[in-house]
KEGU-355512 format. One record per residue: residue number from 1; x, y, z of N, C-alpha, C in turn; residue in three letters. Coordinates in steps of 0.001 Angstrom, whole numbers. Example, Ala and Ser with C-alpha at 12.3 -4.5 7.8 and 13.67 -1.06 7.14 Angstrom:
! KEGU-355512
seq=1, n.xx=13190, n.yy=-5690, n.zz=7800, ca.xx=12300, ca.yy=-4500, ca.zz=7800, c.xx=13200, c.yy=-3300, c.zz=7800, type=ALA
seq=2, n.xx=12850, n.yy=-2250, n.zz=7080, ca.xx=13670, ca.yy=-1060, ca.zz=7140, c.xx=12900, c.yy=30, c.zz=7870, type=SER
//
This chain:
! KEGU-355512
seq=1, n.xx=-25159, n.yy=41962, n.zz=1018, ca.xx=-24696, ca.yy=40615, ca.zz=1139, c.xx=-23566, c.yy=40500, c.zz=2150, type=UNK
seq=2, n.xx=-22925, n.yy=41535, n.zz=2445, ca.xx=-21870, ca.yy=41492, ca.zz=3449, c.xx=-20542, c.yy=41089, c.zz=2846, type=UNK
seq=3, n.xx=-19586, n.yy=40942, n.zz=3697, ca.xx=-18247, ca.yy=40557, ca.zz=3261, c.xx=-18185, c.yy=39039, c.zz=3101, type=UNK
seq=4, n.xx=-18154, n.yy=38560, n.zz=1885, ca.xx=-18093, ca.yy=37122, ca.zz=1636, c.xx=-16705, c.yy=36679, c.zz=1208, type=UNK
seq=5, n.xx=-15755, n.yy=37577, n.zz=1299, ca.xx=-14369, ca.yy=37255, ca.zz=985, c.xx=-14215, c.yy=36752, c.zz=-451, type=UNK
seq=6, n.xx=-14931, n.yy=37342, n.zz=-1366, ca.xx=-14809, ca.yy=36987, ca.zz=-2775, c.xx=-15792, c.yy=35931, c.zz=-3233, type=UNK
seq=7, n.xx=-16488, n.yy=35267, n.zz=-2314, ca.xx=-17451, ca.yy=34246, ca.zz=-2685, c.xx=-18756, c.yy=34869, c.zz=-3119, type=UNK
seq=8, n.xx=-19576, n.yy=34103, n.zz=-3830, ca.xx=-20832, ca.yy=34643, ca.zz=-4322, c.xx=-21977, c.yy=34424, c.zz=-3339, type=UNK
seq=9, n.xx=-21812, n.yy=33518, n.zz=-2375, ca.xx=-22878, ca.yy=33217, ca.zz=-1439, c.xx=-22376, c.yy=33405, c.zz=-11, type=UNK
seq=10, n.xx=-23298, n.yy=33669, n.zz=870, ca.xx=-22929, ca.yy=33766, ca.zz=2271, c.xx=-22710, c.yy=32370, c.zz=2842, type=UNK
seq=11, n.xx=-21953, n.yy=32297, n.zz=3930, ca.xx=-21653, ca.yy=31014, ca.zz=4542, c.xx=-22890, c.yy=30325, c.zz=5092, type=UNK
seq=12, n.xx=-23926, n.yy=31073, n.zz=5376, ca.xx=-25130, ca.yy=30503, ca.zz=5966, c.xx=-25788, c.yy=29517, c.zz=5001, type=UNK
seq=13, n.xx=-25587, n.yy=29702, n.zz=3722, ca.xx=-26257, ca.yy=28858, ca.zz=2734, c.xx=-25610, c.yy=27485, c.zz=2581, type=UNK
seq=14, n.xx=-24391, n.yy=27294, n.zz=3073, ca.xx=-23703, ca.yy=26020, ca.zz=2934, c.xx=-24052, c.yy=25104, c.zz=4092, type=UNK
seq=15, n.xx=-24236, n.yy=23849, n.zz=3817, ca.xx=-24458, ca.yy=22857, ca.zz=4866, c.xx=-23108, c.yy=22229, c.zz=5193, type=UNK
seq=16, n.xx=-22509, n.yy=22663, n.zz=6276, ca.xx=-21166, ca.yy=22199, ca.zz=6617, c.xx=-21168, c.yy=20840, c.zz=7303, type=UNK
seq=17, n.xx=-22313, n.yy=20366, n.zz=7720, ca.xx=-22376, ca.yy=19100, ca.zz=8440, c.xx=-22647, c.yy=17908, c.zz=7541, type=UNK
seq=18, n.xx=-22669, n.yy=18115, n.zz=6241, ca.xx=-22943, ca.yy=17030, ca.zz=5305, c.xx=-21665, c.yy=16218, c.zz=5087, type=UNK
seq=19, n.xx=-21744, n.yy=14908, n.zz=5248, ca.xx=-20584, ca.yy=14038, ca.zz=5108, c.xx=-20922, c.yy=12955, c.zz=4092, type=UNK
seq=20, n.xx=-19972, n.yy=12701, n.zz=3211, ca.xx=-20179, ca.yy=11638, ca.zz=2226, c.xx=-20121, c.yy=10271, c.zz=2899, type=UNK
seq=21, n.xx=-20795, n.yy=9312, n.zz=2325, ca.xx=-20690, ca.yy=7951, ca.zz=2838, c.xx=-19407, c.yy=7322, c.zz=2304, type=UNK
seq=22, n.xx=-18775, n.yy=6504, n.zz=3123, ca.xx=-17521, ca.yy=5875, ca.zz=2737, c.xx=-17799, c.yy=4614, c.zz=1935, type=UNK
seq=23, n.xx=-16999, n.yy=4383, n.zz=913, ca.xx=-17185, ca.yy=3197, ca.zz=89, c.xx=-16292, c.yy=2052, c.zz=553, type=UNK
seq=24, n.xx=-15262, n.yy=2329, n.zz=1345, ca.xx=-14301, ca.yy=1358, ca.zz=1867, c.xx=-13475, c.yy=704, c.zz=770, type=UNK
seq=25, n.xx=-13478, n.yy=1249, n.zz=-451, ca.xx=-12669, ca.yy=687, ca.zz=-1525, c.xx=-11178, c.yy=861, c.zz=-1251, type=UNK
seq=26, n.xx=-10787, n.yy=1973, n.zz=-638, ca.xx=-9372, ca.yy=2214, ca.zz=-367, c.xx=-8816, c.yy=1161, c.zz=572, type=UNK
seq=27, n.xx=-9598, n.yy=775, n.zz=1578, ca.xx=-9141, ca.yy=-214, ca.zz=2534, c.xx=-8929, c.yy=-1571, c.zz=1862, type=UNK
seq=28, n.xx=-9818, n.yy=-1897, n.zz=932, ca.xx=-9683, ca.yy=-3154, ca.zz=202, c.xx=-8453, c.yy=-3107, c.zz=-701, type=UNK
seq=29, n.xx=-8220, n.yy=-1968, n.zz=-1362, ca.xx=-7080, ca.yy=-1841, ca.zz=-2258, c.xx=-5754, c.yy=-1903, c.zz=-1504, type=UNK
seq=30, n.xx=-5729, n.yy=-1359, n.zz=-282, ca.xx=-4510, ca.yy=-1412, ca.zz=526, c.xx=-4158, c.yy=-2850, c.zz=848, type=UNK
seq=31, n.xx=-5158, n.yy=-3629, n.zz=1229, ca.xx=-4923, ca.yy=-5045, ca.zz=1533, c.xx=-4479, c.yy=-5801, c.zz=282, type=UNK
seq=32, n.xx=-5149, n.yy=-5546, n.zz=-826, ca.xx=-4820, ca.yy=-6228, ca.zz=-2077, c.xx=-3405, c.yy=-5886, c.zz=-2553, type=UNK
seq=33, n.xx=-2972, n.yy=-4649, n.zz=-2327, ca.xx=-1635, ca.yy=-4234, ca.zz=-2734, c.xx=-569, c.yy=-5022, c.zz=-1986, type=UNK
seq=34, n.xx=-734, n.yy=-5145, n.zz=-668, ca.xx=247, ca.yy=-5903, ca.zz=123, c.xx=279, c.yy=-7363, c.zz=-304, type=UNK
seq=35, n.xx=-895, n.yy=-7942, n.zz=-550, ca.xx=-940, ca.yy=-9340, ca.zz=-985, c.xx=-331, c.yy=-9515, c.zz=-2375, type=UNK
seq=36, n.xx=-493, n.yy=-8519, n.zz=-3241, ca.xx=100, ca.yy=-8592, ca.zz=-4580, c.xx=1622, c.yy=-8576, c.zz=-4501, type=UNK
seq=37, n.xx=2159, n.yy=-7791, n.zz=-3578, ca.xx=3615, ca.yy=-7753, ca.zz=-3398, c.xx=4105, c.yy=-9105, c.zz=-2885, type=UNK
seq=38, n.xx=3351, n.yy=-9708, n.zz=-1958, ca.xx=3732, ca.yy=-11026, ca.zz=-1451, c.xx=3677, c.yy=-12096, c.zz=-2550, type=UNK
seq=39, n.xx=2673, n.yy=-11994, n.zz=-3436, ca.xx=2584, ca.yy=-12945, ca.zz=-4554, c.xx=3782, c.yy=-12806, c.zz=-5478, type=UNK
seq=40, n.xx=4163, n.yy=-11560, n.zz=-5759, ca.xx=5303, ca.yy=-11315, ca.zz=-6640, c.xx=6586, c.yy=-11828, c.zz=-6002, type=UNK
seq=41, n.xx=6699, n.yy=-11656, n.zz=-4691, ca.xx=7885, ca.yy=-12132, ca.zz=-3986, c.xx=7941, c.yy=-13662, c.zz=-3979, type=UNK
seq=42, n.xx=6781, n.yy=-14307, n.zz=-3836, ca.xx=6748, ca.yy=-15771, ca.zz=-3854, c.xx=7095, c.yy=-16310, c.zz=-5236, type=UNK
seq=43, n.xx=6708, n.yy=-15592, n.zz=-6269, ca.xx=6958, ca.yy=-16050, ca.zz=-7637, c.xx=8394, c.yy=-15812, c.zz=-8079, type=UNK
seq=44, n.xx=8939, n.yy=-14620, n.zz=-7796, ca.xx=10256, ca.yy=-14278, ca.zz=-8313, c.xx=11367, c.yy=-14184, c.zz=-7294, type=UNK
seq=45, n.xx=11065, n.yy=-14445, n.zz=-6042, ca.xx=12080, ca.yy=-14341, ca.zz=-5012, c.xx=12171, c.yy=-12919, c.zz=-4463, type=UNK
seq=46, n.xx=13002, n.yy=-12784, n.zz=-3433, ca.xx=13136, ca.yy=-11476, ca.zz=-2787, c.xx=14134, c.yy=-10619, c.zz=-3554, type=UNK
seq=47, n.xx=13667, n.yy=-9497, n.zz=-4051, ca.xx=14524, ca.yy=-8556, ca.zz=-4773, c.xx=14484, c.yy=-7212, c.zz=-4061, type=UNK
seq=48, n.xx=15300, n.yy=-6280, n.zz=-4528, ca.xx=15281, ca.yy=-4940, ca.zz=-3932, c.xx=13926, c.yy=-4274, c.zz=-4147, type=UNK
seq=49, n.xx=13323, n.yy=-4528, n.zz=-5298, ca.xx=12018, ca.yy=-3936, ca.zz=-5591, c.xx=10969, c.yy=-4442, c.zz=-4616, type=UNK
seq=50, n.xx=10933, n.yy=-5767, n.zz=-4376, ca.xx=9912, ca.yy=-6318, ca.zz=-3478, c.xx=10135, c.yy=-5862, c.zz=-2043, type=UNK
seq=51, n.xx=11380, n.yy=-5716, n.zz=-1623, ca.xx=11665, ca.yy=-5231, ca.zz=-272, c.xx=11136, c.yy=-3810, c.zz=-112, type=UNK
seq=52, n.xx=11425, n.yy=-2960, n.zz=-1106, ca.xx=10981, ca.yy=-1568, ca.zz=-1061, c.xx=9458, c.yy=-1475, c.zz=-1150, type=UNK
seq=53, n.xx=8856, n.yy=-2263, n.zz=-2037, ca.xx=7404, ca.yy=-2223, ca.zz=-2210, c.xx=6692, c.yy=-2741, c.zz=-964, type=UNK
seq=54, n.xx=7257, n.yy=-3757, n.zz=-329, ca.xx=6651, ca.yy=-4292, ca.zz=882, c.xx=6708, c.yy=-3270, c.zz=2020, type=UNK
seq=55, n.xx=7828, n.yy=-2543, n.zz=2081, ca.xx=7973, ca.yy=-1507, ca.zz=3108, c.xx=6944, c.yy=-394, c.zz=2898, type=UNK
seq=56, n.xx=6768, n.yy=36, n.zz=1642, ca.xx=5796, ca.yy=1086, ca.zz=1348, c.xx=4362, c.yy=608, c.zz=1599, type=UNK
seq=57, n.xx=4080, n.yy=-646, n.zz=1255, ca.xx=2741, ca.yy=-1180, ca.zz=1473, c.xx=2451, c.yy=-1316, c.zz=2965, type=UNK
seq=58, n.xx=3468, n.yy=-1663, n.zz=3762, ca.xx=3284, ca.yy=-1768, ca.zz=5208, c.xx=3021, c.yy=-394, c.zz=5820, type=UNK
seq=59, n.xx=3693, n.yy=632, n.zz=5319, ca.xx=3441, ca.yy=1985, ca.zz=5803, c.xx=2028, c.yy=2440, c.zz=5447, type=UNK
seq=60, n.xx=1573, n.yy=2035, n.zz=4276, ca.xx=216, ca.yy=2402, ca.zz=3860, c.xx=-824, c.yy=1679, c.zz=4716, type=UNK
seq=61, n.xx=-528, n.yy=418, n.zz=5098, ca.xx=-1411, ca.yy=-304, ca.zz=6009, c.xx=-1508, c.yy=427, c.zz=7341, type=UNK
seq=62, n.xx=-364, n.yy=884, n.zz=7826, ca.xx=-333, ca.yy=1595, ca.zz=9104, c.xx=-1112, c.yy=2901, c.zz=9013, type=UNK
seq=63, n.xx=-1001, n.yy=3572, n.zz=7868, ca.xx=-1705, ca.yy=4839, ca.zz=7668, c.xx=-3217, c.yy=4655, c.zz=7770, type=UNK
seq=64, n.xx=-3719, n.yy=3561, n.zz=7225, ca.xx=-5150, ca.yy=3307, ca.zz=7240, c.xx=-5595, c.yy=2540, c.zz=8479, type=UNK
seq=65, n.xx=-4662, n.yy=2214, n.zz=9375, ca.xx=-5018, ca.yy=1559, ca.zz=10630, c.xx=-5343, c.yy=90, c.zz=10490, type=UNK
seq=66, n.xx=-4777, n.yy=-568, n.zz=9502, ca.xx=-5015, ca.yy=-1990, ca.zz=9285, c.xx=-3837, c.yy=-2760, c.zz=9873, type=UNK
seq=67, n.xx=-4122, n.yy=-3673, n.zz=10788, ca.xx=-3065, ca.yy=-4454, ca.zz=11421, c.xx=-2753, c.yy=-5681, c.zz=10581, type=UNK
seq=68, n.xx=-1616, n.yy=-6302, n.zz=10897, ca.xx=-1237, ca.yy=-7507, ca.zz=10166, c.xx=-2172, c.yy=-8673, c.zz=10508, type=UNK
seq=69, n.xx=-2755, n.yy=-8657, n.zz=11698, ca.xx=-3723, ca.yy=-9699, ca.zz=12057, c.xx=-4965, c.yy=-9608, c.zz=11175, type=UNK
seq=70, n.xx=-5418, n.yy=-8394, n.zz=10920, ca.xx=-6574, ca.yy=-8191, ca.zz=10039, c.xx=-6218, c.yy=-8622, c.zz=8620, type=UNK
seq=71, n.xx=-5003, n.yy=-8288, n.zz=8193, ca.xx=-4560, ca.yy=-8665, ca.zz=6852, c.xx=-4456, c.yy=-10182, c.zz=6715, type=UNK
seq=72, n.xx=-3969, n.yy=-10849, n.zz=7769, ca.xx=-3852, ca.yy=-12308, ca.zz=7740, c.xx=-5233, c.yy=-12953, c.zz=7659, type=UNK
seq=73, n.xx=-6192, n.yy=-12420, n.zz=8417, ca.xx=-7564, ca.yy=-12940, ca.zz=8352, c.xx=-8172, c.yy=-12718, c.zz=6968, type=UNK
seq=74, n.xx=-7859, n.yy=-11564, n.zz=6355, ca.xx=-8361, ca.yy=-11270, ca.zz=5006, c.xx=-7776, c.yy=-12248, c.zz=3987, type=UNK
seq=75, n.xx=-6485, n.yy=-12565, n.zz=4131, ca.xx=-5840, ca.yy=-13502, ca.zz=3204, c.xx=-6411, c.yy=-14909, c.zz=3368, type=UNK
seq=76, n.xx=-6668, n.yy=-15313, n.zz=4600, ca.xx=-7242, ca.yy=-16647, ca.zz=4826, c.xx=-8677, c.yy=-16725, c.zz=4323, type=UNK
seq=77, n.xx=-9386, n.yy=-15607, n.zz=4397, ca.xx=-10749, ca.yy=-15557, ca.zz=3881, c.xx=-10762, c.yy=-15739, c.zz=2364, type=UNK
seq=78, n.xx=-9705, n.yy=-15254, n.zz=1700, ca.xx=-9599, ca.yy=-15387, ca.zz=248, c.xx=-8874, c.yy=-16672, c.zz=-160, type=UNK
seq=79, n.xx=-8678, n.yy=-17606, n.zz=792, ca.xx=-8039, ca.yy=-18893, ca.zz=563, c.xx=-6582, c.yy=-18765, c.zz=136, type=UNK
seq=80, n.xx=-5897, n.yy=-17771, n.zz=652, ca.xx=-4467, ca.yy=-17578, ca.zz=360, c.xx=-3663, c.yy=-17918, c.zz=1611, type=UNK
seq=81, n.xx=-3762, n.yy=-19176, n.zz=2063, ca.xx=-3113, ca.yy=-19559, ca.zz=3315, c.xx=-1597, c.yy=-19560, c.zz=3203, type=UNK
seq=82, n.xx=-1069, n.yy=-19854, n.zz=2013, ca.xx=390, ca.yy=-19828, ca.zz=1848, c.xx=925, c.yy=-18401, c.zz=2005, type=UNK
seq=83, n.xx=195, n.yy=-17411, n.zz=1512, ca.xx=602, ca.yy=-16014, ca.zz=1689, c.xx=337, c.yy=-15534, c.zz=3114, type=UNK
seq=84, n.xx=-712, n.yy=-16053, n.zz=3732, ca.xx=-1030, ca.yy=-15634, ca.zz=5092, c.xx=74, c.yy=-16066, c.zz=6062, type=UNK
seq=85, n.xx=746, n.yy=-17157, n.zz=5750, ca.xx=1835, ca.yy=-17602, ca.zz=6625, c.xx=3065, c.yy=-16702, c.zz=6510, type=UNK
seq=86, n.xx=3172, n.yy=-15949, n.zz=5423, ca.xx=4323, ca.yy=-15052, ca.zz=5223, c.xx=4102, c.yy=-13660, c.zz=5829, type=UNK
seq=87, n.xx=2885, n.yy=-13370, n.zz=6258, ca.xx=2596, ca.yy=-12072, ca.zz=6860, c.xx=3132, c.yy=-12077, c.zz=8278, type=UNK
seq=88, n.xx=3899, n.yy=-11039, n.zz=8655, ca.xx=4453, ca.yy=-11026, ca.zz=10014, c.xx=3362, c.yy=-10898, c.zz=11065, type=UNK
seq=89, n.xx=3662, n.yy=-11460, n.zz=12215, ca.xx=2672, ca.yy=-11446, ca.zz=13324, c.xx=2664, c.yy=-10145, c.zz=13986, type=UNK
//
């Protein structure tokens, strides 16, 4: 069997080119998280928690490559025009 470095099968048996299909749920959750923070801020005012949560949500948007323009279009699609006006340009 050769040197398999402790594994039970040789590397030839694995299909390394197989890729899972993406569900895109994470991208939807990232958008929903930012909008949820904006809703909380609109309801209770600006607090230290909302400032910190908004900063973290914006970093997560950047990580996934979602721009604020895309987020604004998503909010308008969900009929949240009051929140869409609060999203920075």
